[in-house]
DSSP file (Angstrom, degrees, kcal/mol; ACC not computed):
  #  RESIDUE AA STRUCTURE BP1 BP2  ACC     N-H-->O    O-->H-N    N-H-->O    O-->H-N    TCO  KAPPA ALPHA  PHI   PSI    X-CA   Y-CA   Z-CA
    1    1 A M     >        0   0    0      0, 0.0     4,-2.5     0, 0.0     5,-0.2   0.000 360.0 360.0 360.0 -39.1    1.3  -34.8  -26.1
    2    2 A L  H  >  +     0   0    0      1,-0.2     4,-2.4     2,-0.2     5,-0.2   0.895 360.0  50.1 -63.9 -39.2    1.5  -31.5  -24.2
    3    3 A I  H  > S+     0   0    0      2,-0.2     4,-2.8     1,-0.2     5,-0.2   0.936 111.1  48.6 -64.6 -45.7    0.8  -33.3  -20.9
    4    4 A T  H  > S+     0   0    0      1,-0.2     4,-2.3     2,-0.2    -2,-0.2   0.928 113.4  46.5 -59.9 -46.7    3.5  -35.9  -21.6
    5    5 A E  H  X S+     0   0    0     -4,-2.5     4,-2.2     1,-0.2    -1,-0.2   0.902 112.8  50.1 -64.0 -40.7    6.1  -33.2  -22.5
    6    6 A S  H  X S+     0   0    0     -4,-2.4     4,-2.1    -5,-0.2    -2,-0.2   0.921 110.8  48.8 -63.6 -44.0    5.1  -31.1  -19.4
    7    7 A L  H  X S+     0   0    0     -4,-2.8     4,-2.5     1,-0.2    -1,-0.2   0.898 110.0  51.9 -63.6 -39.4    5.4  -34.1  -17.1
    8    8 A W  H  X S+     0   0    0     -4,-2.3     4,-2.2    -5,-0.2    -1,-0.2   0.910 107.9  51.6 -64.1 -40.6    8.8  -35.0  -18.5
    9    9 A E  H  X S+     0   0    0     -4,-2.2     4,-2.6     1,-0.2     5,-0.2   0.899 110.2  49.7 -61.9 -40.1   10.0  -31.4  -18.0
   10   10 A I  H  X S+     0   0    0     -4,-2.1     4,-3.3     2,-0.2     5,-0.5   0.932 109.5  51.2 -63.2 -45.3    8.9  -31.6  -14.4
   11   11 A M  H  X S+     0   0    0     -4,-2.5     4,-1.5     1,-0.2     6,-1.3   0.882 113.0  45.7 -60.9 -39.0   10.7  -34.9  -13.9
   12   12 A K  H  X S+     0   0    0     -4,-2.2     4,-1.2     4,-0.2    -1,-0.2   0.941 119.7  39.6 -68.0 -46.7   13.9  -33.5  -15.3
   13   13 A K  H  < S+     0   0    0     -4,-2.6    -2,-0.2    -5,-0.2    -3,-0.2   0.937 125.8  32.6 -70.5 -48.1   13.7  -30.3  -13.3
   14   14 A E  H  < S+     0   0    0     -4,-3.3    -3,-0.2    -5,-0.2    -1,-0.2   0.763 132.8  25.1 -84.1 -26.6   12.5  -31.7   -9.9
   15   15 A H  H  < S-     0   0    0     -4,-1.5    -3,-0.2    -5,-0.5    -2,-0.2   0.436  97.8-117.4-124.5  -1.0   14.1  -35.1   -9.9
   16   16 A G     <  +     0   0    0     -4,-1.2    -4,-0.2    -5,-0.3    -3,-0.1   0.653  52.9 159.0  78.0  15.6   17.2  -34.9  -12.1
   17   17 A Y        -     0   0    0     -6,-1.3     2,-0.3    -9,-0.1    -1,-0.2  -0.394  27.7-144.0 -69.2 151.6   16.2  -37.4  -14.7
   18   18 A T     >  -     0   0    0      1,-0.1     4,-1.8    -2,-0.1     5,-0.1  -0.746  23.2-113.9-114.3 163.0   18.0  -37.1  -18.1
   19   19 A D  H  > S+     0   0    0     -2,-0.3     4,-2.4     1,-0.2     5,-0.2   0.863 118.6  57.4 -60.7 -35.9   16.8  -37.6  -21.7
   20   20 A E  H  > S+     0   0    0      1,-0.2     4,-2.1     2,-0.2    -1,-0.2   0.887 104.1  51.5 -62.7 -39.3   19.2  -40.5  -21.8
   21   21 A M  H  > S+     0   0    0      2,-0.2     4,-2.1     1,-0.2    -1,-0.2   0.892 109.6  50.4 -63.9 -39.6   17.5  -42.2  -18.9
   22   22 A L  H  X S+     0   0    0     -4,-1.8     4,-2.6     2,-0.2    -2,-0.2   0.919 108.5  51.5 -64.5 -44.1   14.1  -41.7  -20.7
   23   23 A V  H  X S+     0   0    0     -4,-2.4     4,-2.1     1,-0.2    -2,-0.2   0.909 110.0  49.6 -60.3 -42.6   15.5  -43.3  -23.8
   24   24 A E  H  X S+     0   0    0     -4,-2.1     4,-2.1     1,-0.2    -1,-0.2   0.899 110.9  49.3 -64.0 -40.4   16.7  -46.3  -21.9
   25   25 A M  H  X S+     0   0    0     -4,-2.1     4,-2.6     2,-0.2     5,-0.2   0.896 108.6  53.2 -66.2 -39.6   13.3  -46.7  -20.2
   26   26 A I  H  X S+     0   0    0     -4,-2.6     4,-2.6     1,-0.2    -1,-0.2   0.917 108.8  50.2 -60.4 -43.1   11.5  -46.5  -23.5
   27   27 A K  H  X S+     0   0    0     -4,-2.1     4,-1.7     2,-0.2    -2,-0.2   0.918 110.7  49.3 -61.4 -43.9   13.8  -49.3  -24.8
   28   28 A E  H  < S+     0   0    0     -4,-2.1     4,-0.4     1,-0.2    -2,-0.2   0.923 113.1  46.0 -61.0 -45.6   13.0  -51.5  -21.8
   29   29 A I  H >< S+     0   0    0     -4,-2.6     3,-1.3     1,-0.2     4,-0.3   0.899 109.5  55.2 -66.1 -40.3    9.3  -50.9  -22.1
   30   30 A D  H ><>S+     0   0    0     -4,-2.6     3,-0.7     1,-0.3     5,-0.5   0.854 106.8  51.6 -60.5 -35.0    9.4  -51.6  -25.8
   31   31 A L  G ><5S+     0   0    0     -4,-1.7     3,-2.1     1,-0.2    -1,-0.3   0.500  81.0  94.1 -83.0  -3.7   11.1  -55.0  -25.2
   32   32 A K  G < 5S+     0   0    0     -3,-1.3    -1,-0.2    -4,-0.4    -2,-0.1   0.819  88.5  46.7 -59.1 -30.3    8.5  -56.1  -22.7
   33   33 A D  G < 5S-     0   0    0     -3,-0.7    -1,-0.3    -4,-0.3    -2,-0.1   0.334 123.7-105.0 -94.2   8.3    6.6  -57.9  -25.4
   34   34 A G  T < 5S+     0   0    0     -3,-2.1     2,-0.4     1,-0.2    -3,-0.1   0.442  91.6  91.8  88.4  -0.7    9.8  -59.5  -26.8
   35   35 A R      < -     0   0    0     -5,-0.5     2,-1.2     4,-0.2    -2,-0.3  -0.988  65.3-144.4-132.0 137.3   10.1  -57.2  -29.8
   36   36 A R        +     0   0    0     -2,-0.4    -5,-0.1     1,-0.2    -9,-0.0  -0.758  60.5 119.5 -96.4  88.4   11.9  -53.9  -30.3
   37   37 A D  S    S-     0   0    0     -2,-1.2    -1,-0.2     2,-0.4     3,-0.1   0.288  85.3-101.3-137.7   8.1    9.4  -52.3  -32.7
   38   38 A G  S    S+     0   0    0      1,-0.3     2,-0.3    -3,-0.2    -2,-0.1   0.595  93.8  90.8  79.8   9.7    8.1  -49.1  -31.0
   39   39 A R        -     0   0    0     -4,-0.2     2,-0.6    -9,-0.2    -2,-0.4  -0.936  66.4-138.9-134.5 158.0    4.9  -50.8  -29.8
   40   40 A V        -     0   0    0     -2,-0.3     2,-0.7    -3,-0.1   -10,-0.1  -0.964  17.0-161.6-117.4 113.7    3.7  -52.7  -26.8
   41   41 A L        -     0   0    0     -2,-0.6    -6,-0.1    -6,-0.1    -2,-0.0  -0.852  10.0-158.5 -96.9 120.0    1.5  -55.7  -27.6
   42   42 A L        -     0   0    0     -2,-0.7     3,-0.1     1,-0.1    -9,-0.0  -0.735  21.3-109.7 -98.7 144.8   -0.5  -56.8  -24.7
   43   43 A P        -     0   0    0      0, 0.0    -1,-0.1     0, 0.0   -10,-0.0  -0.368  45.7 -93.8 -66.9 152.3   -2.0  -60.3  -24.3
   44   44 A P        -     0   0    0      0, 0.0     2,-0.4     0, 0.0    11,-0.1  -0.321  36.5-119.3 -65.7 150.4   -5.8  -60.5  -24.6
   45   45 A V        -     0   0    0      9,-0.4     9,-3.4    -3,-0.1     2,-0.3  -0.779  27.5-149.7 -90.9 132.0   -7.8  -60.3  -21.4
   46   46 A K  B     -A   53   0A   0     -2,-0.4     7,-0.2     7,-0.2     2,-0.2  -0.788  21.5-104.7-104.2 147.5   -9.9  -63.4  -20.7
   47   47 A C     >  -     0   0    0      5,-3.1     4,-1.3    -2,-0.3    21,-0.0  -0.462  19.7-142.3 -66.6 133.4  -13.2  -63.5  -18.9
   48   48 A D  T  4 S+     0   0    0     -2,-0.2    -1,-0.1     1,-0.2    20,-0.0   0.792  97.8  43.8 -66.2 -28.3  -12.9  -64.9  -15.4
   49   49 A A  T  4 S+     0   0    0      3,-0.1    -1,-0.2     1,-0.1    -2,-0.0   0.921 132.2   9.9 -87.1 -47.9  -16.2  -66.7  -15.7
   50   50 A C  T  4 S-     0   0    0      2,-0.1    -2,-0.1    16,-0.0     3,-0.1   0.567  88.9-124.2-115.1 -10.8  -16.3  -68.3  -19.2
   51   51 A G     <  +     0   0    0     -4,-1.3    -3,-0.1     1,-0.3     2,-0.1   0.428  61.6 138.3  83.7  -2.4  -12.7  -67.9  -20.5
   52   52 A K        -     0   0    0     -6,-0.1    -5,-3.1     1,-0.1     2,-0.3  -0.369  63.2 -94.5 -73.0 157.5  -13.7  -66.0  -23.7
   53   53 A I  B     -A   46   0A   0     -7,-0.2     2,-0.4    -3,-0.1     9,-0.3  -0.567  35.9-128.4 -76.7 132.5  -11.6  -63.1  -24.8
   54   54 A I        -     0   0    0     -9,-3.4    -9,-0.4    -2,-0.3     7,-0.1  -0.652  29.8-107.9 -80.5 132.1  -12.8  -59.7  -23.6
   55   55 A E    >   -     0   0    0     -2,-0.4     3,-1.9     5,-0.3     5,-0.2  -0.347  43.0 -97.6 -60.1 136.8  -13.2  -57.2  -26.4
   56   56 A K  T 3  S+     0   0    0      1,-0.3    -1,-0.1     3,-0.1     3,-0.1  -0.311 110.4  24.2 -58.0 134.7  -10.5  -54.5  -26.3
   57   57 A G  T 3  S+     0   0    0      1,-0.3     2,-0.3    -3,-0.1    -1,-0.3   0.412 107.7  95.0  89.5  -0.6  -11.8  -51.3  -24.6
   58   58 A S    <   -     0   0    0     -3,-1.9    -1,-0.3     1,-0.1    -4,-0.1  -0.840  52.9-165.6-119.5 157.8  -14.5  -53.2  -22.7
   59   59 A N  S    S+     0   0    0     -2,-0.3     9,-3.7    -3,-0.1     2,-0.4   0.182  71.6  81.1-121.8  14.0  -14.6  -54.6  -19.2
   60   60 A R  B    S-B   67   0B   0      7,-0.2    -5,-0.3    -5,-0.2     2,-0.3  -0.977  80.9-120.3-124.4 133.5  -17.7  -56.8  -19.8
   61   61 A C     >  -     0   0    0      5,-2.9     4,-1.4    -2,-0.4    -7,-0.1  -0.529  11.5-151.6 -71.7 129.8  -17.8  -60.1  -21.5
   62   62 A L  T  4 S+     0   0    0     -2,-0.3    -1,-0.1    -9,-0.3    -8,-0.1   0.709  93.2  49.3 -72.1 -20.4  -20.0  -60.2  -24.6
   63   63 A Y  T  4 S+     0   0    0      3,-0.1    -1,-0.2     1,-0.1    -9,-0.0   0.886 130.4   8.7 -89.7 -43.1  -20.7  -63.9  -24.1
   64   64 A C  T  4 S-     0   0    0      2,-0.1    -2,-0.1   -12,-0.0    -1,-0.1   0.529  91.0-121.1-119.4  -8.8  -21.7  -64.2  -20.5
   65   65 A G     <  +     0   0    0     -4,-1.4    -3,-0.1     1,-0.3     2,-0.1   0.457  56.2 153.9  83.7   0.1  -22.1  -60.6  -19.3
   66   66 A N        -     0   0    0     -6,-0.1    -5,-2.9     1,-0.1     2,-0.5  -0.363  42.6-129.9 -63.3 139.0  -19.5  -61.0  -16.5
   67   67 A T  B     -B   60   0B   0     -7,-0.2     2,-0.5    -2,-0.1    -7,-0.2  -0.808  21.7-154.6 -91.3 130.3  -17.7  -57.8  -15.5
   68   68 A V        -     0   0    0     -9,-3.7     2,-0.6    -2,-0.5   -21,-0.1  -0.898  16.5-124.3-109.5 131.0  -13.9  -58.1  -15.4
   69   69 A D        -     0   0    0     -2,-0.5     2,-0.3     1,-0.0    -9,-0.0  -0.633  33.1-151.5 -72.6 118.0  -11.7  -56.0  -13.2
   70   70 A M        -     0   0    0     -2,-0.6     2,-0.1     1,-0.1   -11,-0.0  -0.697  20.0-104.9 -95.4 144.7   -9.2  -54.4  -15.6
   71   71 A D    >   -     0   0    0     -2,-0.3     3,-1.8     1,-0.1    -1,-0.1  -0.443  29.5-126.1 -62.1 134.9   -5.7  -53.3  -14.7
   72   72 A L  T 3  S+     0   0    0      1,-0.3    -1,-0.1    -2,-0.1    -2,-0.0   0.820 109.2  43.2 -54.0 -34.6   -5.6  -49.5  -14.4
   73   73 A F  T 3  S+     0   0    0      2,-0.0    -1,-0.3     0, 0.0     2,-0.2   0.324  81.4 123.3 -99.7   7.5   -2.7  -49.3  -16.9
   74   74 A Y    <         0   0    0     -3,-1.8    -4,-0.0     1,-0.1     0, 0.0  -0.526 360.0 360.0 -69.5 133.6   -4.0  -51.8  -19.4
   75   75 A R              0   0    0     -2,-0.2    -1,-0.1   -19,-0.0    -3,-0.0   0.430 360.0 360.0 -96.5 360.0   -4.2  -50.1  -22.8
């Protein structure tokens, strides 16, 4: 939380962003999954090799052992 707040203060000071701009961006990001609920629900990641769903927090398929390249920003 301290890092987030610090980064936001830098963005305001160095680049002129406003709190209102941040609120609007939060609303846009919240709606990416089609719901305005304060959460972002991401679709499950499927294994490139066998098509099974990769367990959240892992980049290796439990079924076939294939390693899947995960998006850097996938949560």
